[in-house]
mmCIF file as Biopython writes it, N, C-alpha, C and O atoms, coordinates in Angstrom:
data_model
#
loop_
_atom_site.group_PDB
_atom_site.id
_atom_site.type_symbol
_atom_site.label_atom_id
_atom_site.label_alt_id
_atom_site.label_comp_id
_atom_site.label_asym_id
_atom_site.label_entity_id
_atom_site.label_seq_id
_atom_site.pdbx_PDB_ins_code
_atom_site.Cartn_x
_atom_site.Cartn_y
_atom_site.Cartn_z
_atom_site.occupancy
_atom_site.B_iso_or_equiv
_atom_site.auth_seq_id
_atom_site.auth_asym_id
_atom_site.pdbx_PDB_model_num
ATOM 1   N N  . MET A ? 1  ? 94.126  21.200 70.914  1.0 0.0 1  A 1 
ATOM 2   C CA . MET A ? 1  ? 95.094  22.194 69.907  1.0 0.0 1  A 1 
ATOM 3   C C  . MET A ? 1  ? 95.839  22.784 70.618  1.0 0.0 1  A 1 
ATOM 4   O O  . MET A ? 1  ? 95.509  23.214 71.724  1.0 0.0 1  A 1 
ATOM 5   N N  . LYS A ? 2  ? 96.984  22.907 70.104  1.0 0.0 2  A 1 
ATOM 6   C CA . LYS A ? 2  ? 97.890  23.894 71.016  1.0 0.0 2  A 1 
ATOM 7   C C  . LYS A ? 2  ? 98.030  25.258 70.353  1.0 0.0 2  A 1 
ATOM 8   O O  . LYS A ? 2  ? 98.179  25.326 69.133  1.0 0.0 2  A 1 
ATOM 9   N N  . THR A ? 3  ? 97.995  26.135 70.971  1.0 0.0 3  A 1 
ATOM 10  C CA . THR A ? 3  ? 97.937  27.793 70.859  1.0 0.0 3  A 1 
ATOM 11  C C  . THR A ? 3  ? 99.179  28.294 70.751  1.0 0.0 3  A 1 
ATOM 12  O O  . THR A ? 3  ? 100.057 27.738 71.412  1.0 0.0 3  A 1 
ATOM 13  N N  . LYS A ? 4  ? 99.477  29.265 70.035  1.0 0.0 4  A 1 
ATOM 14  C CA . LYS A ? 4  ? 100.512 29.961 69.854  1.0 0.0 4  A 1 
ATOM 15  C C  . LYS A ? 4  ? 100.699 31.153 70.922  1.0 0.0 4  A 1 
ATOM 16  O O  . LYS A ? 4  ? 99.776  31.923 71.189  1.0 0.0 4  A 1 
ATOM 17  N N  . LYS A ? 5  ? 101.962 31.235 71.502  1.0 0.0 5  A 1 
ATOM 18  C CA . LYS A ? 5  ? 102.287 31.984 72.642  1.0 0.0 5  A 1 
ATOM 19  C C  . LYS A ? 5  ? 102.443 33.330 72.103  1.0 0.0 5  A 1 
ATOM 20  O O  . LYS A ? 5  ? 103.195 33.580 71.160  1.0 0.0 5  A 1 
ATOM 21  N N  . VAL A ? 6  ? 101.643 34.298 72.779  1.0 0.0 6  A 1 
ATOM 22  C CA . VAL A ? 6  ? 101.897 35.097 72.110  1.0 0.0 6  A 1 
ATOM 23  C C  . VAL A ? 6  ? 102.544 36.187 73.318  1.0 0.0 6  A 1 
ATOM 24  O O  . VAL A ? 6  ? 102.209 36.110 74.500  1.0 0.0 6  A 1 
ATOM 25  N N  . LYS A ? 7  ? 103.650 37.332 72.721  1.0 0.0 7  A 1 
ATOM 26  C CA . LYS A ? 7  ? 104.285 37.956 73.729  1.0 0.0 7  A 1 
ATOM 27  C C  . LYS A ? 7  ? 104.555 39.294 73.291  1.0 0.0 7  A 1 
ATOM 28  O O  . LYS A ? 7  ? 104.749 39.653 72.129  1.0 0.0 7  A 1 
ATOM 29  N N  . SER A ? 8  ? 104.548 40.091 74.464  1.0 0.0 8  A 1 
ATOM 30  C CA . SER A ? 8  ? 104.443 41.463 73.907  1.0 0.0 8  A 1 
ATOM 31  C C  . SER A ? 8  ? 105.545 42.394 74.507  1.0 0.0 8  A 1 
ATOM 32  O O  . SER A ? 8  ? 105.873 42.413 75.693  1.0 0.0 8  A 1 
ATOM 33  N N  . PRO A ? 9  ? 105.973 43.026 73.682  1.0 0.0 9  A 1 
ATOM 34  C CA . PRO A ? 9  ? 107.314 44.023 73.883  1.0 0.0 9  A 1 
ATOM 35  C C  . PRO A ? 9  ? 107.346 44.845 74.987  1.0 0.0 9  A 1 
ATOM 36  O O  . PRO A ? 9  ? 108.293 44.940 75.769  1.0 0.0 9  A 1 
ATOM 37  N N  . TRP A ? 10 ? 106.196 45.498 75.048  1.0 0.0 10 A 1 
ATOM 38  C CA . TRP A ? 10 ? 105.639 46.470 75.826  1.0 0.0 10 A 1 
ATOM 39  C C  . TRP A ? 10 ? 105.783 45.992 77.369  1.0 0.0 10 A 1 
ATOM 40  O O  . TRP A ? 10 ? 105.965 46.750 78.321  1.0 0.0 10 A 1 
ATOM 41  N N  . ALA A ? 11 ? 105.676 44.729 77.419  1.0 0.0 11 A 1 
ATOM 42  C CA . ALA A ? 11 ? 105.681 44.297 78.813  1.0 0.0 11 A 1 
ATOM 43  C C  . ALA A ? 11 ? 107.141 44.123 79.274  1.0 0.0 11 A 1 
ATOM 44  O O  . ALA A ? 11 ? 107.675 44.425 80.342  1.0 0.0 11 A 1 
ATOM 45  N N  . LEU A ? 12 ? 107.652 43.525 78.112  1.0 0.0 12 A 1 
ATOM 46  C CA . LEU A ? 12 ? 109.279 43.333 78.376  1.0 0.0 12 A 1 
ATOM 47  C C  . LEU A ? 12 ? 110.145 44.617 78.915  1.0 0.0 12 A 1 
ATOM 48  O O  . LEU A ? 12 ? 111.238 44.517 79.473  1.0 0.0 12 A 1 
ATOM 49  N N  . VAL A ? 13 ? 109.442 45.861 78.639  1.0 0.0 13 A 1 
ATOM 50  C CA . VAL A ? 13 ? 110.181 47.106 78.721  1.0 0.0 13 A 1 
ATOM 51  C C  . VAL A ? 13 ? 109.476 47.791 80.179  1.0 0.0 13 A 1 
ATOM 52  O O  . VAL A ? 13 ? 110.045 48.198 81.192  1.0 0.0 13 A 1 
ATOM 53  N N  . GLY A ? 14 ? 108.197 47.745 79.880  1.0 0.0 14 A 1 
ATOM 54  C CA . GLY A ? 14 ? 107.124 48.512 81.159  1.0 0.0 14 A 1 
ATOM 55  C C  . GLY A ? 14 ? 107.427 47.640 82.509  1.0 0.0 14 A 1 
ATOM 56  O O  . GLY A ? 14 ? 107.452 48.333 83.527  1.0 0.0 14 A 1 
ATOM 57  N N  . PHE A ? 15 ? 107.648 46.322 82.688  1.0 0.0 15 A 1 
ATOM 58  C CA . PHE A ? 15 ? 107.736 45.771 84.123  1.0 0.0 15 A 1 
ATOM 59  C C  . PHE A ? 15 ? 109.221 46.037 84.546  1.0 0.0 15 A 1 
ATOM 60  O O  . PHE A ? 15 ? 109.375 46.294 85.740  1.0 0.0 15 A 1 
ATOM 61  N N  . PRO A ? 16 ? 110.308 46.017 83.774  1.0 0.0 16 A 1 
ATOM 62  C CA . PRO A ? 16 ? 111.527 46.432 84.615  1.0 0.0 16 A 1 
ATOM 63  C C  . PRO A ? 16 ? 111.541 47.865 85.155  1.0 0.0 16 A 1 
ATOM 64  O O  . PRO A ? 16 ? 112.036 48.251 86.214  1.0 0.0 16 A 1 
ATOM 65  N N  . VAL A ? 17 ? 110.930 48.548 84.259  1.0 0.0 17 A 1 
ATOM 66  C CA . VAL A ? 17 ? 111.003 50.215 84.586  1.0 0.0 17 A 1 
ATOM 67  C C  . VAL A ? 17 ? 110.180 50.304 85.791  1.0 0.0 17 A 1 
ATOM 68  O O  . VAL A ? 17 ? 110.643 50.977 86.711  1.0 0.0 17 A 1 
ATOM 69  N N  . TYR A ? 18 ? 109.183 49.813 85.932  1.0 0.0 18 A 1 
ATOM 70  C CA . TYR A ? 18 ? 108.460 49.858 86.970  1.0 0.0 18 A 1 
ATOM 71  C C  . TYR A ? 18 ? 108.993 49.253 88.352  1.0 0.0 18 A 1 
ATOM 72  O O  . TYR A ? 18 ? 108.745 49.769 89.442  1.0 0.0 18 A 1 
ATOM 73  N N  . ILE A ? 19 ? 109.746 48.108 88.172  1.0 0.0 19 A 1 
ATOM 74  C CA . ILE A ? 19 ? 110.265 47.605 89.393  1.0 0.0 19 A 1 
ATOM 75  C C  . ILE A ? 19 ? 111.727 48.423 89.760  1.0 0.0 19 A 1 
ATOM 76  O O  . ILE A ? 19 ? 112.049 48.631 90.929  1.0 0.0 19 A 1 
ATOM 77  N N  . ILE A ? 20 ? 112.449 48.797 88.760  1.0 0.0 20 A 1 
ATOM 78  C CA . ILE A ? 20 ? 113.623 49.716 89.136  1.0 0.0 20 A 1 
ATOM 79  C C  . ILE A ? 20 ? 113.012 50.881 89.922  1.0 0.0 20 A 1 
ATOM 80  O O  . ILE A ? 20 ? 113.482 51.184 91.019  1.0 0.0 20 A 1 
ATOM 81  N N  . GLY A ? 21 ? 111.885 51.600 89.341  1.0 0.0 21 A 1 
ATOM 82  C CA . GLY A ? 21 ? 111.328 52.797 89.978  1.0 0.0 21 A 1 
ATOM 83  C C  . GLY A ? 21 ? 110.978 52.574 91.364  1.0 0.0 21 A 1 
ATOM 84  O O  . GLY A ? 21 ? 111.077 53.386 92.284  1.0 0.0 21 A 1 
ATOM 85  N N  . PHE A ? 22 ? 110.485 51.176 91.419  1.0 0.0 22 A 1 
ATOM 86  C CA . PHE A ? 22 ? 109.530 51.001 92.878  1.0 0.0 22 A 1 
ATOM 87  C C  . PHE A ? 22 ? 110.941 50.752 94.013  1.0 0.0 22 A 1 
ATOM 88  O O  . PHE A ? 22 ? 111.024 51.075 95.198  1.0 0.0 22 A 1 
ATOM 89  N N  . ALA A ? 23 ? 111.828 50.145 93.234  1.0 0.0 23 A 1 
ATOM 90  C CA . ALA A ? 23 ? 112.970 50.079 94.016  1.0 0.0 23 A 1 
ATOM 91  C C  . ALA A ? 23 ? 113.987 50.966 94.551  1.0 0.0 23 A 1 
ATOM 92  O O  . ALA A ? 23 ? 114.742 50.803 95.510  1.0 0.0 23 A 1 
ATOM 93  N N  . ILE A ? 24 ? 113.846 52.022 93.671  1.0 0.0 24 A 1 
ATOM 94  C CA . ILE A ? 24 ? 114.643 53.420 94.643  1.0 0.0 24 A 1 
ATOM 95  C C  . ILE A ? 24 ? 113.474 54.040 95.123  1.0 0.0 24 A 1 
ATOM 96  O O  . ILE A ? 24 ? 113.815 54.865 95.970  1.0 0.0 24 A 1 
ATOM 97  N N  . LEU A ? 25 ? 112.430 54.026 94.995  1.0 0.0 25 A 1 
ATOM 98  C CA . LEU A ? 25 ? 111.436 54.666 95.913  1.0 0.0 25 A 1 
ATOM 99  C C  . LEU A ? 25 ? 111.454 54.181 97.125  1.0 0.0 25 A 1 
ATOM 100 O O  . LEU A ? 25 ? 111.237 54.974 98.041  1.0 0.0 25 A 1 
ATOM 101 N N  . LEU A ? 26 ? 111.687 52.917 97.406  1.0 0.0 26 A 1 
ATOM 102 C CA . LEU A ? 26 ? 111.683 52.244 98.828  1.0 0.0 26 A 1 
ATOM 103 C C  . LEU A ? 26 ? 113.212 52.429 99.294  1.0 0.0 26 A 1 
ATOM 104 O O  . LEU A ? 26 ? 113.475 51.947 100.396 1.0 0.0 26 A 1 
ATOM 105 N N  . ALA A ? 27 ? 114.133 52.993 98.676  1.0 0.0 27 A 1 
ATOM 106 C CA . ALA A ? 27 ? 115.234 52.737 99.100  1.0 0.0 27 A 1 
ATOM 107 C C  . ALA A ? 27 ? 115.356 53.801 100.305 1.0 0.0 27 A 1 
ATOM 108 O O  . ALA A ? 27 ? 116.032 53.519 101.294 1.0 0.0 27 A 1 
ATOM 109 N N  . GLY A ? 28 ? 114.759 54.891 100.204 1.0 0.0 28 A 1 
ATOM 110 C CA . GLY A ? 28 ? 114.399 56.059 101.541 1.0 0.0 28 A 1 
ATOM 111 C C  . GLY A ? 28 ? 115.473 56.879 101.396 1.0 0.0 28 A 1 
ATOM 112 O O  . GLY A ? 28 ? 115.152 58.045 101.165 1.0 0.0 28 A 1 
ATOM 113 N N  . SER A ? 29 ? 116.793 56.636 101.461 1.0 0.0 29 A 1 
ATOM 114 C CA . SER A ? 29 ? 117.969 57.519 101.485 1.0 0.0 29 A 1 
ATOM 115 C C  . SER A ? 29 ? 118.166 58.402 100.519 1.0 0.0 29 A 1 
ATOM 116 O O  . SER A ? 29 ? 118.976 59.327 100.567 1.0 0.0 29 A 1 
ATOM 117 N N  . ALA A ? 30 ? 117.343 58.111 99.507  1.0 0.0 30 A 1 
ATOM 118 C CA . ALA A ? 30 ? 117.685 58.965 97.992  1.0 0.0 30 A 1 
ATOM 119 C C  . ALA A ? 30 ? 117.602 60.357 97.894  1.0 0.0 30 A 1 
ATOM 120 O O  . ALA A ? 30 ? 116.745 60.849 98.629  1.0 0.0 30 A 1 
ATOM 121 N N  . PRO A ? 31 ? 118.313 61.223 97.123  1.0 0.0 31 A 1 
ATOM 122 C CA . PRO A ? 31 ? 117.652 62.409 97.032  1.0 0.0 31 A 1 
ATOM 123 C C  . PRO A ? 31 ? 116.547 62.841 96.877  1.0 0.0 31 A 1 
ATOM 124 O O  . PRO A ? 31 ? 115.779 61.897 96.694  1.0 0.0 31 A 1 
ATOM 125 N N  . GLU A ? 32 ? 115.894 64.076 96.845  1.0 0.0 32 A 1 
ATOM 126 C CA . GLU A ? 32 ? 114.724 64.575 96.544  1.0 0.0 32 A 1 
ATOM 127 C C  . GLU A ? 32 ? 114.463 64.131 94.802  1.0 0.0 32 A 1 
ATOM 128 O O  . GLU A ? 32 ? 113.522 63.457 94.383  1.0 0.0 32 A 1 
ATOM 129 N N  . TRP A ? 33 ? 115.228 64.536 94.242  1.0 0.0 33 A 1 
ATOM 130 C CA . TRP A ? 33 ? 115.191 64.568 92.970  1.0 0.0 33 A 1 
ATOM 131 C C  . TRP A ? 33 ? 115.078 63.037 92.375  1.0 0.0 33 A 1 
ATOM 132 O O  . TRP A ? 33 ? 114.382 62.773 91.394  1.0 0.0 33 A 1 
ATOM 133 N N  . LEU A ? 34 ? 115.828 62.095 93.073  1.0 0.0 34 A 1 
ATOM 134 C CA . LEU A ? 34 ? 115.723 60.654 92.451  1.0 0.0 34 A 1 
ATOM 135 C C  . LEU A ? 34 ? 114.516 60.156 93.042  1.0 0.0 34 A 1 
ATOM 136 O O  . LEU A ? 34 ? 113.896 59.271 92.453  1.0 0.0 34 A 1 
ATOM 137 N N  . GLU A ? 35 ? 114.091 60.630 94.170  1.0 0.0 35 A 1 
ATOM 138 C CA . GLU A ? 35 ? 112.655 60.123 94.254  1.0 0.0 35 A 1 
ATOM 139 C C  . GLU A ? 35 ? 111.670 60.709 93.428  1.0 0.0 35 A 1 
ATOM 140 O O  . GLU A ? 35 ? 110.650 60.044 93.244  1.0 0.0 35 A 1 
ATOM 141 N N  . THR A ? 36 ? 111.765 61.799 92.903  1.0 0.0 36 A 1 
ATOM 142 C CA . THR A ? 36 ? 110.647 62.119 91.815  1.0 0.0 36 A 1 
ATOM 143 C C  . THR A ? 36 ? 110.847 61.510 90.672  1.0 0.0 36 A 1 
ATOM 144 O O  . THR A ? 36 ? 109.831 61.227 90.039  1.0 0.0 36 A 1 
ATOM 145 N N  . VAL A ? 37 ? 112.228 61.124 90.064  1.0 0.0 37 A 1 
ATOM 146 C CA . VAL A ? 37 ? 112.745 60.310 89.078  1.0 0.0 37 A 1 
ATOM 147 C C  . VAL A ? 37 ? 111.988 59.162 89.303  1.0 0.0 37 A 1 
ATOM 148 O O  . VAL A ? 37 ? 111.311 58.786 88.346  1.0 0.0 37 A 1 
ATOM 149 N N  . SER A ? 38 ? 111.936 58.536 90.294  1.0 0.0 38 A 1 
ATOM 150 C CA . SER A ? 38 ? 111.417 56.875 90.508  1.0 0.0 38 A 1 
ATOM 151 C C  . SER A ? 38 ? 109.999 57.142 90.426  1.0 0.0 38 A 1 
ATOM 152 O O  . SER A ? 38 ? 109.273 56.258 89.971  1.0 0.0 38 A 1 
ATOM 153 N N  . LYS A ? 39 ? 109.493 58.279 90.816  1.0 0.0 39 A 1 
ATOM 154 C CA . LYS A ? 39 ? 107.884 57.961 90.643  1.0 0.0 39 A 1 
ATOM 155 C C  . LYS A ? 39 ? 107.522 58.215 89.343  1.0 0.0 39 A 1 
ATOM 156 O O  . LYS A ? 39 ? 106.466 57.752 88.911  1.0 0.0 39 A 1 
ATOM 157 N N  . ILE A ? 40 ? 108.381 59.009 88.528  1.0 0.0 40 A 1 
ATOM 158 C CA . ILE A ? 40 ? 108.059 59.208 87.186  1.0 0.0 40 A 1 
ATOM 159 C C  . ILE A ? 40 ? 108.349 57.914 86.476  1.0 0.0 40 A 1 
ATOM 160 O O  . ILE A ? 40 ? 107.615 57.864 85.489  1.0 0.0 40 A 1 
ATOM 161 N N  . MET A ? 41 ? 109.057 56.923 86.557  1.0 0.0 41 A 1 
ATOM 162 C CA . MET A ? 41 ? 109.574 55.584 86.562  1.0 0.0 41 A 1 
ATOM 163 C C  . MET A ? 41 ? 108.578 54.314 86.695  1.0 0.0 41 A 1 
ATOM 164 O O  . MET A ? 41 ? 108.579 53.292 86.009  1.0 0.0 41 A 1 
ATOM 165 N N  . ILE A ? 42 ? 107.913 54.589 87.538  1.0 0.0 42 A 1 
ATOM 166 C CA . ILE A ? 42 ? 106.778 53.804 88.143  1.0 0.0 42 A 1 
ATOM 167 C C  . ILE A ? 42 ? 105.393 54.097 87.213  1.0 0.0 42 A 1 
ATOM 168 O O  . ILE A ? 42 ? 104.667 53.215 86.754  1.0 0.0 42 A 1 
ATOM 169 N N  . ILE A ? 43 ? 105.211 55.523 87.054  1.0 0.0 43 A 1 
ATOM 170 C CA . ILE A ? 43 ? 103.865 55.681 86.137  1.0 0.0 43 A 1 
ATOM 171 C C  . ILE A ? 43 ? 104.333 55.754 84.588  1.0 0.0 43 A 1 
ATOM 172 O O  . ILE A ? 43 ? 103.384 55.776 83.804  1.0 0.0 43 A 1 
ATOM 173 N N  . ILE A ? 44 ? 105.391 55.788 84.106  1.0 0.0 44 A 1 
ATOM 174 C CA . ILE A ? 44 ? 105.707 55.014 82.984  1.0 0.0 44 A 1 
ATOM 175 C C  . ILE A ? 44 ? 105.849 53.754 82.577  1.0 0.0 44 A 1 
ATOM 176 O O  . ILE A ? 44 ? 105.709 53.386 81.410  1.0 0.0 44 A 1 
ATOM 177 N N  . GLY A ? 45 ? 106.189 52.903 83.708  1.0 0.0 45 A 1 
ATOM 178 C CA . GLY A ? 45 ? 106.116 51.466 83.968  1.0 0.0 45 A 1 
ATOM 179 C C  . GLY A ? 45 ? 104.642 50.971 83.807  1.0 0.0 45 A 1 
ATOM 180 O O  . GLY A ? 45 ? 104.307 50.031 83.085  1.0 0.0 45 A 1 
ATOM 181 N N  . VAL A ? 46 ? 103.783 51.751 84.598  1.0 0.0 46 A 1 
ATOM 182 C CA . VAL A ? 46 ? 102.335 51.110 84.601  1.0 0.0 46 A 1 
ATOM 183 C C  . VAL A ? 46 ? 101.756 51.449 83.247  1.0 0.0 46 A 1 
ATOM 184 O O  . VAL A ? 46 ? 101.056 50.640 82.638  1.0 0.0 46 A 1 
ATOM 185 N N  . ILE A ? 47 ? 102.087 52.795 82.723  1.0 0.0 47 A 1 
ATOM 186 C CA . ILE A ? 47 ? 101.386 53.150 81.441  1.0 0.0 47 A 1 
ATOM 187 C C  . ILE A ? 47 ? 101.844 52.178 80.451  1.0 0.0 47 A 1 
ATOM 188 O O  . ILE A ? 47 ? 100.925 51.795 79.727  1.0 0.0 47 A 1 
ATOM 189 N N  . LEU A ? 48 ? 103.406 51.471 80.103  1.0 0.0 48 A 1 
ATOM 190 C CA . LEU A ? 48 ? 103.387 50.502 79.263  1.0 0.0 48 A 1 
ATOM 191 C C  . LEU A ? 48 ? 102.879 49.066 79.700  1.0 0.0 48 A 1 
ATOM 192 O O  . LEU A ? 48 ? 102.776 48.035 79.035  1.0 0.0 48 A 1 
ATOM 193 N N  . LEU A ? 49 ? 102.632 49.292 80.852  1.0 0.0 49 A 1 
ATOM 194 C CA . LEU A ? 49 ? 101.799 47.743 81.243  1.0 0.0 49 A 1 
ATOM 195 C C  . LEU A ? 49 ? 100.313 47.803 80.690  1.0 0.0 49 A 1 
ATOM 196 O O  . LEU A ? 49 ? 99.782  46.793 80.227  1.0 0.0 49 A 1 
ATOM 197 N N  . ILE A ? 50 ? 99.743  48.875 80.748  1.0 0.0 50 A 1 
ATOM 198 C CA . ILE A ? 50 ? 98.521  49.159 80.121  1.0 0.0 50 A 1 
ATOM 199 C C  . ILE A ? 50 ? 98.606  48.876 78.667  1.0 0.0 50 A 1 
ATOM 200 O O  . ILE A ? 50 ? 98.002  47.966 78.099  1.0 0.0 50 A 1 
ATOM 201 N N  . ILE A ? 51 ? 99.406  49.729 78.115  1.0 0.0 51 A 1 
ATOM 202 C CA . ILE A ? 51 ? 99.654  49.354 76.517  1.0 0.0 51 A 1 
ATOM 203 C C  . ILE A ? 51 ? 99.933  47.980 76.491  1.0 0.0 51 A 1 
ATOM 204 O O  . ILE A ? 51 ? 99.402  47.601 75.448  1.0 0.0 51 A 1 
ATOM 205 N N  . ALA A ? 52 ? 100.442 47.045 77.015  1.0 0.0 52 A 1 
ATOM 206 C CA . ALA A ? 52 ? 100.788 45.937 76.736  1.0 0.0 52 A 1 
ATOM 207 C C  . ALA A ? 52 ? 99.787  45.088 76.976  1.0 0.0 52 A 1 
ATOM 208 O O  . ALA A ? 52 ? 99.739  44.066 76.292  1.0 0.0 52 A 1 
ATOM 209 N N  . GLY A ? 53 ? 98.828  45.316 77.943  1.0 0.0 53 A 1 
ATOM 210 C CA . GLY A ? 53 ? 97.608  44.650 77.968  1.0 0.0 53 A 1 
ATOM 211 C C  . GLY A ? 53 ? 96.814  44.856 76.582  1.0 0.0 53 A 1 
ATOM 212 O O  . GLY A ? 53 ? 96.731  43.952 75.750  1.0 0.0 53 A 1 
ATOM 213 N N  . ILE A ? 54 ? 96.228  46.156 76.408  1.0 0.0 54 A 1 
ATOM 214 C CA . ILE A ? 54 ? 95.615  46.236 75.002  1.0 0.0 54 A 1 
ATOM 215 C C  . ILE A ? 54 ? 96.519  45.663 73.603  1.0 0.0 54 A 1 
ATOM 216 O O  . ILE A ? 54 ? 96.012  45.408 72.510  1.0 0.0 54 A 1 
ATOM 217 N N  . ASP A ? 55 ? 97.446  45.585 73.827  1.0 0.0 55 A 1 
ATOM 218 C CA . ASP A ? 55 ? 98.677  44.811 72.553  1.0 0.0 55 A 1 
ATOM 219 C C  . ASP A ? 55 ? 98.014  43.475 72.508  1.0 0.0 55 A 1 
ATOM 220 O O  . ASP A ? 55 ? 97.540  42.905 71.525  1.0 0.0 55 A 1 
ATOM 221 N N  . LEU A ? 56 ? 98.082  42.975 74.068  1.0 0.0 56 A 1 
ATOM 222 C CA . LEU A ? 56 ? 98.055  41.575 73.920  1.0 0.0 56 A 1 
ATOM 223 C C  . LEU A ? 56 ? 96.792  41.197 73.448  1.0 0.0 56 A 1 
ATOM 224 O O  . LEU A ? 56 ? 96.656  40.163 72.795  1.0 0.0 56 A 1 
ATOM 225 N N  . LYS A ? 57 ? 95.615  42.128 73.787  1.0 0.0 57 A 1 
ATOM 226 C CA . LYS A ? 57 ? 94.442  41.465 73.475  1.0 0.0 57 A 1 
ATOM 227 C C  . LYS A ? 57 ? 94.081  41.550 71.852  1.0 0.0 57 A 1 
ATOM 228 O O  . LYS A ? 57 ? 93.425  40.749 71.185  1.0 0.0 57 A 1 
ATOM 229 N N  . LYS A ? 58 ? 94.703  42.742 71.454  1.0 0.0 58 A 1 
ATOM 230 C CA . LYS A ? 58 ? 94.889  42.704 69.946  1.0 0.0 58 A 1 
ATOM 231 C C  . LYS A ? 58 ? 95.649  41.817 69.220  1.0 0.0 58 A 1 
ATOM 232 O O  . LYS A ? 58 ? 95.246  41.555 68.087  1.0 0.0 58 A 1 
ATOM 233 N N  . ARG A ? 59 ? 96.743  41.250 69.650  1.0 0.0 59 A 1 
ATOM 234 C CA . ARG A ? 59 ? 97.507  39.974 69.340  1.0 0.0 59 A 1 
ATOM 235 C C  . ARG A ? 59 ? 96.519  38.847 69.151  1.0 0.0 59 A 1 
ATOM 236 O O  . ARG A ? 59 ? 96.018  38.414 68.114  1.0 0.0 59 A 1 
ATOM 237 N N  . LYS A ? 60 ? 96.378  38.519 70.276  1.0 0.0 60 A 1 
ATOM 238 C CA . LYS A ? 60 ? 95.313  37.310 70.619  1.0 0.0 60 A 1 
ATOM 239 C C  . LYS A ? 60 ? 94.156  37.252 69.756  1.0 0.0 60 A 1 
ATOM 240 O O  . LYS A ? 60 ? 93.747  36.136 69.435  1.0 0.0 60 A 1 
ATOM 241 N N  . LYS A ? 61 ? 93.548  38.317 69.320  1.0 0.0 61 A 1 
ATOM 242 C CA . LYS A ? 61 ? 92.415  38.264 68.201  1.0 0.0 61 A 1 
ATOM 243 C C  . LYS A ? 61 ? 92.941  38.171 66.790  1.0 0.0 61 A 1 
ATOM 244 O O  . LYS A ? 61 ? 92.264  37.723 65.865  1.0 0.0 61 A 1 
ATOM 245 N N  . SER A ? 62 ? 93.947  38.531 66.688  1.0 0.0 62 A 1 
ATOM 246 C CA . SER A ? 62 ? 94.557  38.494 65.176  1.0 0.0 62 A 1 
ATOM 247 C C  . SER A ? 62 ? 95.346  37.085 64.953  1.0 0.0 62 A 1 
ATOM 248 O O  . SER A ? 62 ? 95.461  36.684 63.795  1.0 0.0 62 A 1 
ATOM 249 N N  . ALA A ? 63 ? 95.926  36.275 66.091  1.0 0.0 63 A 1 
ATOM 250 C CA . ALA A ? 63 ? 96.385  34.730 66.220  1.0 0.0 63 A 1 
ATOM 251 C C  . ALA A ? 63 ? 95.217  34.461 66.026  1.0 0.0 63 A 1 
ATOM 252 O O  . ALA A ? 63 ? 95.151  34.401 64.798  1.0 0.0 63 A 1 
ATOM 253 N N  . GLN A ? 64 ? 93.735  34.149 66.629  1.0 0.0 64 A 1 
ATOM 254 C CA . GLN A ? 64 ? 92.928  33.462 66.355  1.0 0.0 64 A 1 
ATOM 255 C C  . GLN A ? 64 ? 92.265  33.578 65.173  1.0 0.0 64 A 1 
ATOM 256 O O  . GLN A ? 64 ? 91.415  32.751 64.843  1.0 0.0 64 A 1 
ATOM 257 N N  . ALA A ? 65 ? 92.557  34.500 64.509  1.0 0.0 65 A 1 
ATOM 258 C CA . ALA A ? 65 ? 91.601  34.946 63.067  1.0 0.0 65 A 1 
ATOM 259 C C  . ALA A ? 65 ? 92.686  33.856 62.164  1.0 0.0 65 A 1 
ATOM 260 O O  . ALA A ? 65 ? 92.535  33.700 60.952  1.0 0.0 65 A 1 
#
């Protein structure tokens, strides 16, 4: 039986925010304020990915029912 693929909009937002923040942090020559912004972006990205995981579980349960 073919299952319906479940997508999460939280992951579509969270992953790019996390990647961009991490890339800015790795640049090294960024000013201190930009490093702080990149750390905040990483934290926001991780939070959004956690929300995406919780949302994905709920969507899978509702799709199975």
